[in-house]
C-alpha positions in Angstrom: -27.0 -15.6 -6.2 -25.7 -14.5 -9.7 -26.0 -10.9 -10.6 -25.4 -9.5 -14.1 -25.6 -6.3 -16.0 -25.6 -5.3 -19.6 -26.5 -2.4 -21.9 -27.8 -2.3 -25.5 -25.9 0.9 -26.4 -22.6 -0.6 -27.5 -21.6 -4.2 -27.7 -19.1 -5.0 -25.0 -16.8 -6.7 -27.6 -16.5 -3.5 -29.5 -15.5 -1.4 -26.4 -11.7 -0.8 -26.4 -10.4 -3.1 -23.7 -6.9 -2.1 -24.0 -5.0 1.3 -23.4 -1.5 1.5 -25.0 0.9 0.8 -22.3 3.1 3.6 -23.1 0.4 6.3 -23.5 0.5 9.4 -21.5 2.6 9.9 -18.4 3.1 7.7 -15.4 2.7 10.6 -13.1 -0.9 11.3 -14.1 -4.0 9.2 -13.6 -3.0 5.6 -14.1 -5.3 4.7 -17.0 -3.2 6.9 -19.3 0.2 5.0 -18.8 -0.4 1.4 -19.0 -2.8 -1.1 -20.3 -6.0 -2.4 -18.8 -7.1 -6.0 -18.8 -8.2 -7.7 -22.1 -11.3 -9.8 -22.3 -10.4 -13.6 -22.3 -9.6 -14.8 -25.8 -12.4 -17.3 -25.9 -15.0 -15.2 -24.2 -17.9 -13.6 -25.9 -20.1 -11.0 -24.6 -23.4 -11.9 -23.1 -26.5 -10.9 -25.2 -27.1 -7.2 -24.7 -30.3 -6.1 -23.2 -31.7 -3.1 -21.8 -32.0 -2.7 -18.0 -30.0 -4.3 -15.3 -30.3 -6.8 -12.5 -27.2 -5.8 -10.6 -28.1 -4.9 -6.9 -28.4 -1.2 -6.3 -29.1 -0.8 -2.6 -27.0 -1.4 0.6 -30.0 -3.3 1.9 -29.7 -5.9 -0.8 -32.6 -4.5 -2.9 -31.9 -4.5 -6.6 -29.7 -1.6 -7.5 -29.1 0.4 -10.7 -26.2 -0.6 -12.9 -24.6 2.8 -12.7 -24.3 3.1 -16.5 -26.8 5.6 -17.8 -27.1 7.6 -21.1 -26.2 11.2 -21.0 -28.6 13.9 -22.3 -26.6 14.1 -25.5 -26.6 11.3 -28.2 -23.1 10.4 -27.5 -22.9 6.5 -27.2 -22.2 5.3 -23.7 -20.0 2.2 -23.3 -21.6 -1.0 -22.6 -20.4 -3.3 -19.8 -21.5 -6.9 -19.6 -20.5 -8.8 -16.6 -21.9 -11.2 -14.1 -21.2 -11.4 -10.3 -21.7 -14.7 -8.5 -22.2 -12.7 -5.2 -22.2 -9.3 -3.7 -22.0 -7.9 -0.2 -25.5 -7.4 1.3 -24.3 -4.2 2.6 -22.7 -3.0 -0.6 -22.9 0.6 -1.5 -25.0 0.8 -4.7 -23.0 0.9 -7.8 -24.7 4.0 -8.8 -23.3 5.7 -5.8 -19.7 4.7 -6.3 -18.5 7.6 -8.3 -16.3 10.7 -8.3 -19.3 12.9 -6.9 -20.0 10.7 -3.9 -19.9 12.5 -0.7 -17.2 11.3 1.8 -18.7 8.6 3.9 -18.1 8.4 7.6 -15.0 6.6 8.3 -15.1 3.4 10.5 -12.9 3.4 13.7 -10.5 0.5 14.0 -12.1 -2.5 15.7 -9.0 -2.6 17.9 -5.7 -0.8 18.2 -2.3 -2.3 18.9 -0.8 -2.0 22.2 2.7 -0.4 22.3 5.2 -3.1 23.6 3.0 -6.0 22.4 5.0 -8.9 21.0 3.9 -10.3 17.5 3.8 -14.0 18.6 3.1 -14.8 14.9 6.5 -13.7 13.9 9.3 -15.5 15.8 12.1 -13.2 16.7 10.1 -10.0 16.1 10.7 -7.1 18.4 8.0 -5.6 20.6 5.7 -3.0 18.9 7.0 0.4 19.1 4.9 3.3 20.6 3.5 5.1 17.5 2.6 8.1 19.8 6.2 8.9 20.1 6.8 9.5 16.4 7.8 13.1 15.6 6.8 14.1 12.1 9.5 16.7 12.2 12.1 13.9 12.0 10.9 12.9 8.5 10.8 14.5 5.1 7.7 16.7 4.1 4.6 14.7 3.2 4.2 13.7 -0.4 7.3 15.5 -1.7 10.5 14.0 -2.8 12.8 13.7 0.2 16.1 15.8 0.1 19.1 13.9 -0.9 21.6 15.9 1.3 20.4 14.5 4.7 22.7 12.4 6.9 20.3 9.5 6.6 20.5 9.4 2.7 24.2 9.8 2.9 24.4 6.7 5.0 22.0 4.8 2.7 24.1 5.8 -0.3 27.2 4.3 1.5 25.1 1.2 2.3 24.3 0.8 -1.4 28.0 1.3 -2.3 28.9 -1.4 0.2 26.3 -3.9 -1.2 28.4 -5.2 -4.0 25.5 -4.4 -6.5 26.4 -2.8 -9.7 24.0 0.0 -10.6 23.6 0.2 -14.5 24.6 3.5 -16.2 21.0 4.1 -17.5 19.8 7.7 -17.8 16.6 8.7 -16.1 13.5 9.0 -18.1 11.6 12.3 -18.4 8.0 13.2 -17.8 5.6 12.2 -20.8 5.6 8.5 -20.6 6.7 6.4 -23.6 5.9 9.0 -26.3 8.4 11.5 -24.6 10.9 8.7 -24.1 11.0 7.1 -27.5 14.7 6.0 -27.4 14.3 4.5 -23.9 11.1 2.8 -24.8 12.9 1.2 -27.8 15.9 0.2 -25.7 15.0 -3.4 -24.7 18.3 -3.7 -22.8 17.0 -1.5 -20.0 13.9 -3.7 -19.4 11.5 -0.8 -18.8 8.1 -2.3 -17.6 6.2 0.8 -18.3 6.9 0.7 -22.1 6.5 -3.0 -23.1 6.0 -4.9 -19.9 9.5 -6.3 -19.7 10.4 -8.1 -16.4 13.3 -9.9 -14.9 13.4 -13.2 -13.0 13.9 -11.2 -9.9 10.5 -9.5 -10.2 7.5 -11.1 -8.6 4.8 -11.0 -11.1 2.6 -14.1 -10.3 1.9 -16.7 -7.7 3.4 -20.0 -8.8 0.5 -22.2 -7.9 -2.7 -22.2 -10.2 -5.9 -20.5 -8.7 -3.9 -18.7 -6.1 -4.4 -14.9 -5.9 -1.9 -12.7 -4.3 -4.1 -10.1 -2.8 -2.6 -6.6 -2.7 -3.7 -3.0 -2.0 -1.5 0.1 -2.7 -1.2 3.6 -1.5 -2.5 3.4 2.1 -3.0 3.5 4.9 -5.9 5.9 4.6 -9.1 6.9 6.2 -10.9 4.0 4.5 -8.3 1.2 5.2 -10.3 0.4 8.3 -13.4 -0.5 6.3 -11.3 -2.9 4.1 -9.6 -4.4 7.2 -13.0 -5.0 8.7 -14.3 -7.0 5.7 -11.0 -9.0 5.3 -11.3 -9.9 9.0 -14.9 -11.0 8.5 -13.8 -13.2 5.6 -10.6 -14.4 7.3 -8.5 -13.0 4.4 -5.0 -11.7 4.6 -3.4 -9.3 2.1 -0.2 -7.5 1.2 -0.4 -3.8 1.7 2.2 -1.7 -0.2 2.3 1.4 1.9 3.5 4.9 1.1 5.8 6.4 3.7 3.9 9.8 3.8 0.7 7.8 4.6 2.4 5.7 7.3 3.5 8.8 9.3 -0.1 10.1 8.9 -1.9 6.9 10.0 0.7 4.8 12.2 -2.1 3.2 14.3 -3.8 1.8 11.1 -0.4 0.3 10.0 0.2 -1.3 13.4 -3.4 -2.8 13.2 -2.6 -4.1 9.7 0.6 -5.7 10.8 -0.7 -7.1 14.0 -3.6 -8.6 12.0 -1.0 -10.7 10.2 -1.2 -8.8 6.8 2.0 -8.4 5.0 3.4 -4.9 4.9 5.6 -3.8 2.0 7.2 -0.6 0.7 5.8 1.8 -1.9 8.2 4.7 -1.7 8.0 7.9 0.5 6.2 10.3 -2.0 4.9 8.0 -4.8 7.1 9.2 -7.8 7.8 7.5 -11.0 11.1 6.0 -10.0 12.7 5.8 -13.4 12.5 9.7 -13.7 14.7 10.0 -10.6 18.4 10.1 -10.0 20.1 7.3 -8.2 20.3 9.4 -5.0 16.6 10.3 -5.3 15.6 6.7 -5.7 17.7 5.8 -2.6 16.0 8.5 -0.6 12.5 7.4 -1.6 13.1 3.8 -0.7 15.2 4.6 2.4 12.7 6.8 4.1 9.9 4.4 3.2 11.7 1.6 4.9 12.7 3.6 7.8 9.3 4.9 8.7 7.9 1.4 8.5 10.5 0.1 10.8 10.0 3.1 13.2 6.3 2.2 13.4 6.3 -1.6 13.4 9.8 -2.6 14.6 10.5 -4.6 11.5 11.7 -3.6 7.9 9.9 -5.0 4.8 12.0 -6.7 2.2 9.6 -6.3 -0.7 8.5 -3.2 -2.7 6.2 -2.2 -5.5 7.4 0.8 -7.8 4.6 3.3 -8.1 2.8 3.0 -11.5 4.8 -0.2 -12.0 7.6 2.1 -13.3 10.7 0.1 -13.1 13.8 -0.6 -15.2 17.1 -2.3 -14.5 18.6 0.8 -12.8 15.7 0.9 -10.2 15.8 -2.9 -9.9 19.5 -2.8 -9.0 19.0 0.0 -6.4 16.2 -1.9 -5.0 18.3 -5.1 -4.7 21.1 -3.1 -3.2 18.6 -1.9 -0.5 17.3 -5.5 0.2 14.0 -5.0 -1.6 12.4 -7.5 -4.1 10.1 -5.9 -6.7 6.6 -7.1 -6.8 4.5 -6.2 -9.9 1.1 -7.4 -10.9 0.3 -10.0 -13.5 0.7 -8.9 -17.1 -0.5 -11.4 -19.8 0.9 -9.3 -22.8 2.7 -6.1 -23.4 -0.7 -4.4 -23.6 -2.8 -6.1 -20.9 -2.3 -6.2 -17.2 -4.3 -7.4 -14.2 -5.3 -3.9 -13.2 -8.9 -3.2 -12.1 -8.4 0.6 -12.5 -10.3 1.0 -9.3 -8.1 4.1 -8.4 -9.5 6.2 -11.2 -13.2 6.1 -10.0 -12.3 8.8 -7.5 -11.1 11.2 -10.2 -14.0 10.5 -12.5 -11.7 8.9 -15.2 -13.5 5.5 -15.0 -16.8 4.2 -13.6 -17.6 1.4 -11.2 -19.3 -0.6 -13.9 -16.0 -0.4 -16.0 -14.0 -1.6 -13.0 -16.3 -4.6 -12.6 -15.9 -5.3 -16.4 -12.2 -5.1 -15.9 -12.5 -7.5 -13.0 -14.5 -10.0 -15.0 -12.0 -9.9 -17.8 -9.2 -10.5 -15.3 -11.2 -13.5 -13.9 -11.6 -14.9 -17.4 -7.9 -14.7 -18.1 -6.8 -15.9 -14.6 -8.7 -19.1 -14.8 -6.8 -19.9 -18.0 -3.4 -19.5 -16.6 -1.1 -22.3 -15.6 0.0 -20.2 -12.6 -1.6 -18.0 -10.0 -1.9 -14.2 -10.4 -1.5 -10.9 -8.7 -4.1 -8.0 -9.2 -3.5 -4.2 -8.7 -6.0 -2.6 -6.2 -6.0 0.3 -3.9 -7.1 1.4 -0.4 -6.6 5.1 -0.6 -9.9 6.2 -1.7 -13.5 5.3 -0.4 -14.6 4.3 -4.0 -11.8 1.7 -4.4 -12.6 0.2 -1.0 -16.3 0.2 -1.6 -16.0 -1.7 -4.9 -13.5 -4.1 -3.4 -15.6 -5.0 -0.4 -19.0 -4.7 -2.0 -18.4 -6.5 -5.3 -15.0 -7.7 -6.2 -14.0 -9.7 -3.1 -17.5 -11.2 -2.7 -17.5 -12.4 -6.3 -14.0 -13.9 -5.9 -14.9 -15.7 -2.7 -18.0 -17.3 -4.5 -16.0 -18.4 -7.5 -16.0 -22.1 -8.4 -13.4 -23.6 -8.5 -12.4 -21.6 -5.5 -9.5 -19.2 -5.4 -6.9 -19.5 -2.7 -6.6 -15.7 -1.7 -3.5 -14.9 0.3 -0.7 -12.3 0.7 2.2 -12.4 -1.9 4.6 -13.8 0.6 2.2 -16.7 1.2 1.5 -17.3 -2.3 5.3 -17.6 -2.9 5.1 -20.5 -0.3 7.0 -18.7 2.3 6.1 -17.9 5.8 5.2 -14.4 6.9 8.3 -14.0 8.8 10.2 -14.1 5.5 8.6 -10.8 4.6 10.8 -8.8 7.0 14.5 -8.3 7.3 14.7 -8.9 11.0 12.7 -12.1 11.1 13.7 -13.6 7.7 15.3 -17.0 7.7 18.4 -16.1 5.5 19.2 -19.8 5.2 16.0 -20.8 3.5 15.1 -17.4 2.0 18.3 -15.7 1.0 18.1 -11.9 0.8 18.7 -10.2 -2.6 22.2 -9.3 -1.4 23.9 -10.4 1.8 25.1 -7.2 3.5 24.2 -5.0 6.5 24.0 -2.0 4.4 21.7 -3.2 1.8 19.5 -5.2 4.1 19.2 -3.0 7.1 19.8 0.6 5.9 22.1 1.0 9.0 19.4 0.0 11.5 21.3 -1.2 14.4 19.2 -4.3 15.1 20.2 -5.9 11.9 23.3 -8.3 12.0 23.8 -9.7 8.7 27.3 -9.8 7.5 28.6 -7.5 4.7 29.9 -9.0 1.6 32.8 -7.3 -0.4 32.7 -5.3 -3.7 31.4 -1.9 -4.6 29.1 -0.8 -7.3 29.7 1.3 -10.3 27.4 4.2 -9.6 25.9 5.6 -12.7 26.9 9.1 -13.8 23.2 9.7 -14.3 22.9 10.0 -10.6 23.8 13.7 -11.0 22.5 14.0 -14.5 19.4 15.5 -16.0 17.3 14.3 -13.0 19.8 15.1 -10.5 18.7 18.8 -10.0 15.1 17.9 -9.2 13.8 19.5 -6.0 10.5 19.6 -4.1 8.8 20.7 -7.3 10.3 18.1 -9.5 7.0 16.7 -10.5 5.6 19.9 -11.9 4.9 19.8 -15.6 2.8 21.0 -18.4 -0.7 19.4 -18.6 -0.7 16.0 -20.1 -3.7 14.9 -22.2 -4.6 11.4 -21.3 -7.2 8.9 -22.4 -10.4 10.2 -23.7 -9.0 13.7 -23.8 -8.7 14.0 -20.0 -6.2 16.6 -18.8 -3.9 16.0 -15.8 -0.8 17.7 -14.5 2.5 16.1 -13.7 2.3 16.6 -10.0 -1.3 15.4 -10.0 -1.9 16.2 -6.3 -5.2 15.7 -4.8 -6.6 17.1 -1.6 -8.1 14.5 0.7 -9.6 15.7 4.1 -6.7 18.0 4.8 -4.0 15.7 3.4 -2.3 15.9 0.0 -2.2 12.7 -1.8 -1.0 11.6 -5.2 -2.9 10.6 -8.2 -2.0 6.9 -9.0 
């Protein structure tokens, strides 16, 4: 069944499809700091018409499009997209918005048993008992970890022992590209946020055409179980880039993801923009993220995604020294990325129809690539999960020719065991550096040999960003796209937990 929607108020071709990649601040809502997806170069909008034929009820009855004219005469953007299929139980598009009441959360279909052996990962240790985790042994949730702890001191030494040279690149400041004009113009630092620069060591796509590296960021959360249920129904596996503060809050969900043979990767402890941090602060963010994952699962991830995609050569070097390979999302030009913008439905900065328009544009460009692709999506808020399970994934599954949807590690033609330090085959999948310190962060179970050499630690490690504390993200309000206002900290309350705005 093919479903479509359009509006006569404004032609889709005239609606701005791109947002300047350097606009706004990377700490605030994501739409203000990097580009959205451009329509395919050869595509033309479908003829505009009034009304809609997109389904609007969970029962499968025709739903409303979710795009309506306000009381004023202000023109409303038009979205023209078509979906090959939707989930019969999908939440109506008109109900996927920032005003939607919190839906009942789905209990996990099953929970992992402490001591269970992951038979799908040869050499993996038994699953730890998550009930024994003590939050008091970890940094405060959603705040930058302190850099004077014994753990961070050891991780700093591990980085020093890795043999990786850390470039002497000064941290950026809040305010995005406009506030960092010199850094944005300095192509030698390869700052992804301002211009989309990547290195060969960054994973930005799947090598095989029509393969989609499925990823979700910022969980686990109350709604991850809904996503897991749908993925299980469709026999799909994903890569989850998890935040340390969420892991300690939802360890049972993380264990279920892991035992379900999804790939688990790191997404920092408190979700900061990494280029704004000192060397020590970056080490603390990545170190605690890796440690809590290891404490919950028994294995340590060797991939990471920088929050907001905010990475430069200094962050890359520290990641490499800590045994982490950066995974981005596909970017077809300095001004267009494969980002659905699903995260911003929750905050009211975008709409469900706009996200589906972004998705259709991504599809149009993905099918023209000679390689596969990676898309940015999230599992933190119910709106993101609802649009993924109700619309995006069903449409992708129905696509012809079909997509091969898989975790990033699988789309790189590697076994799942290569996604973790303890089970990685170092002979066929050499780690970023071969050293106990960098790979294991002084976790006793790791036995790789240390290579010689020492890095040149940047003087910026104690520079302008070195004095940041727990309130380091506080800042004056930043005006984003369409005049929206957000603050540097951008903290949102979610059912008693504090979570970041992505």
